[in-house]
ROROPA-449534 format. One record per residue (C-alpha): y, z, x; residue number from 1; residue in three letters. Coordinates in steps of 0.001 Angstrom, whole numbers, plus 524288, in hexadecimal, padded with zeros to 5 digits. Example, Ala and Ser with C-alpha at 12.3 -4.5 7.8 and 13.67 -1.06 7.14 Angstrom:
REM ROROPA-449534
DRENTOR north    up  east resi resn
DRENTOR 7EE6C 81E78 8300C    1  ALA
DRENTOR 7FBDC 81BE4 83566    2  SER
This chain:
REM ROROPA-449534
DRENTOR north    up  east resi resn
DRENTOR B2FC9 A35B8 F5D94    1  UNK
DRENTOR B3EAE A39C3 F5D0F    2  UNK
DRENTOR B4172 A2EC6 F51FA    3  UNK
DRENTOR B36D1 A3201 F4AF2    4  UNK
DRENTOR B3DEE A414B F494C    5  UNK
DRENTOR B499C A38B9 F484F    6  UNK
DRENTOR B45C7 A31C6 F3D88    7  UNK
DRENTOR B3E06 A3DD5 F3885    8  UNK
DRENTOR B4A24 A4745 F372C    9  UNK
DRENTOR B53D5 A3F15 F315D   10  UNK
DRENTOR B4780 A3B23 F25E4   11  UNK
DRENTOR B4812 A49B0 F25E2   12  UNK
DRENTOR B55A9 A4D2C F2422   13  UNK
DRENTOR B592E A3F5A F1CC2   14  UNK
DRENTOR B4C87 A462F F123D   15  UNK
DRENTOR B5544 A523E F11F8   16  UNK
DRENTOR B4CEA A5AAD F1A0F   17  UNK
DRENTOR B4F68 A668D F211C   18  UNK
DRENTOR B47D7 A632F F2DA7   19  UNK
DRENTOR B3D9D A5F4C F336C   20  UNK
DRENTOR B2E71 A651F F371A   21  UNK
DRENTOR B22BD A6106 F3DD6   22  UNK
DRENTOR B1661 A6779 F44C4   23  UNK
DRENTOR B1432 A645C F5356   24  UNK
DRENTOR B0776 A6811 F5B46   25  UNK
DRENTOR B09F0 A751F F636A   26  UNK
DRENTOR B0268 A6BB0 F6EE2   27  UNK
DRENTOR B0B61 A5FEE F6C8E   28  UNK
DRENTOR B1664 A6589 F782F   29  UNK
DRENTOR B1D24 A560D F76C4   30  UNK
DRENTOR B2042 A564F F676C   31  UNK
DRENTOR B20A3 A632A F6B07   32  UNK
DRENTOR B2A6D A5F51 F73E9   33  UNK
DRENTOR B2F84 A5521 F6C7F   34  UNK
DRENTOR B31BB A5AAB F5F80   35  UNK
DRENTOR B3B77 A64D8 F6741   36  UNK
DRENTOR B44E4 A5ACB F6D56   37  UNK
DRENTOR B44DA A561E F5F35   38  UNK
DRENTOR B49C8 A6227 F5B73   39  UNK
DRENTOR B3F09 A69E4 F524F   40  UNK
DRENTOR B3B94 A7820 F54E0   41  UNK
DRENTOR B2D2B A7EB5 F531B   42  UNK
DRENTOR B31F2 A82B4 F4478   43  UNK
DRENTOR B31EA A90A0 F3E89   44  UNK
DRENTOR B283B A8AD7 F354B   45  UNK
DRENTOR B1F5B A89AB F41F9   46  UNK
DRENTOR B12CA A92F1 F3F5D   47  UNK
DRENTOR B13CA A979B F4E61   48  UNK
DRENTOR B1F2A A9CA7 F481F   49  UNK
DRENTOR B1BDC AA0B0 F3B76   50  UNK
DRENTOR B0E99 AA540 F4007   51  UNK
DRENTOR B103C AA9B3 F4DD1   52  UNK
DRENTOR B03D7 AB281 F4CF8   53  UNK
DRENTOR AFA5A AA498 F4A16   54  UNK
DRENTOR B028E A9BFE F5439   55  UNK
DRENTOR AF815 A9A1B F5CB5   56  UNK
DRENTOR AF0C2 A92B2 F4F7D   57  UNK
DRENTOR AFC7D A8A2C F4E20   58  UNK
DRENTOR AFB77 A7C16 F571D   59  UNK
DRENTOR B06CC A761C F5139   60  UNK
DRENTOR B12C8 A797E F4E09   61  UNK
DRENTOR B1DFC A75E7 F4607   62  UNK
DRENTOR B2C0E A7013 F4A1E   63  UNK
DRENTOR B385F A70A3 F415E   64  UNK
DRENTOR B44BB A6996 F430C   65  UNK
DRENTOR B4CB7 A6F43 F37BF   66  UNK
DRENTOR B5CC3 A6A6D F32D3   67  UNK
DRENTOR B5D8E A7150 F26A3   68  UNK
DRENTOR B6126 A809E F276C   69  UNK
DRENTOR B5CE2 A8475 F19D3   70  UNK
DRENTOR B4E66 A7CAD F1F73   71  UNK
DRENTOR B505F A8632 F2C44   72  UNK
DRENTOR B5283 A933D F25D8   73  UNK
DRENTOR B489F A8FDF F1A42   74  UNK
DRENTOR B3DB3 A8D2B F2855   75  UNK
DRENTOR B40F2 A9911 F2C4D   76  UNK
DRENTOR B3E80 AA164 F1F06   77  UNK
DRENTOR B3053 A98F6 F1D55   78  UNK
DRENTOR B2CAB A9C68 F2B59   79  UNK
DRENTOR B3133 AAA6E F2D59   80  UNK
DRENTOR B2785 AAABD F1F17   81  UNK
DRENTOR B1C73 AA51D F2484   82  UNK
DRENTOR B1D84 AADDF F30FA   83  UNK
DRENTOR B1F50 AB7A3 F285A   84  UNK
DRENTOR B1218 AB682 F2174   85  UNK
DRENTOR B0B30 AB35F F2CC7   86  UNK
DRENTOR B0E2E AC360 F3344   87  UNK
DRENTOR B0AD5 AC798 F280F   88  UNK
DRENTOR AFE02 ABE65 F2730   89  UNK
DRENTOR AFB51 AC22F F3477   90  UNK
DRENTOR AFD7D AD0F0 F329E   91  UNK
DRENTOR AF4A6 AD013 F2804   92  UNK
DRENTOR AE93D ACACD F2E19   93  UNK
DRENTOR AED10 AD5FD F3B56   94  UNK
DRENTOR AE9C1 AE006 F2E88   95  UNK
DRENTOR AE018 AD8C6 F2762   96  UNK
DRENTOR AD8EB AD7D6 F36D6   97  UNK
DRENTOR ADE4D AE651 F38BF   98  UNK
DRENTOR ADA11 AEB44 F2D73   99  UNK
DRENTOR AC98C AE459 F2E1F  100  UNK
DRENTOR AC8D4 AEB85 F3CD2  101  UNK
DRENTOR ACAB6 AF61F F3870  102  UNK
DRENTOR AC30D AF81D F2D3F  103  UNK
DRENTOR AB77B AF291 F36B7  104  UNK
DRENTOR ABB0E AFC6B F4242  105  UNK
DRENTOR ABAAE B0794 F37F3  106  UNK
DRENTOR AAEAD B013E F32B2  107  UNK
DRENTOR AA7FC B0350 F3ED7  108  UNK
DRENTOR AAE73 B0E04 F4295  109  UNK
DRENTOR AA6FB B1608 F33F0  110  UNK
DRENTOR A99F6 B0F7A F365E  111  UNK
DRENTOR A992A B1476 F449A  112  UNK
DRENTOR A9A82 B2182 F3DB5  113  UNK
C-alpha cells in the first residue's frame, strides 16, 4: 500500500499536479489510519465540512495531500463558496417550511372561526 501511494504521488508530481485527492468510506477505519499516516488530511472539500447540515447523509470522506500553495488557496475558496451555498439552501428550505407551516396554521385557525 505504501509503495503504491508513493508511486501515485510521484506520478502526480511528475505530471505537474498540485496534489492528490481521494475518497474513503467513513467505516473503513483501517484505511483512514493508513492515509493519515501517509499525511493525508480530511479535505476542506469534504461533504461534512461544506455541508455540515447534511453531514450524516455522507458515508465517505474526501482526503487530500496538497503540495502547491496556490492549489490550497483555491481549494479553500471553493470550499468556502460551497459552504455558503449550502447554508443558503438550508436557510431557504427552513424559510419555505416555516412559511408552509404558517399558512397551514392560518388556514386551520380561519376554519375554526
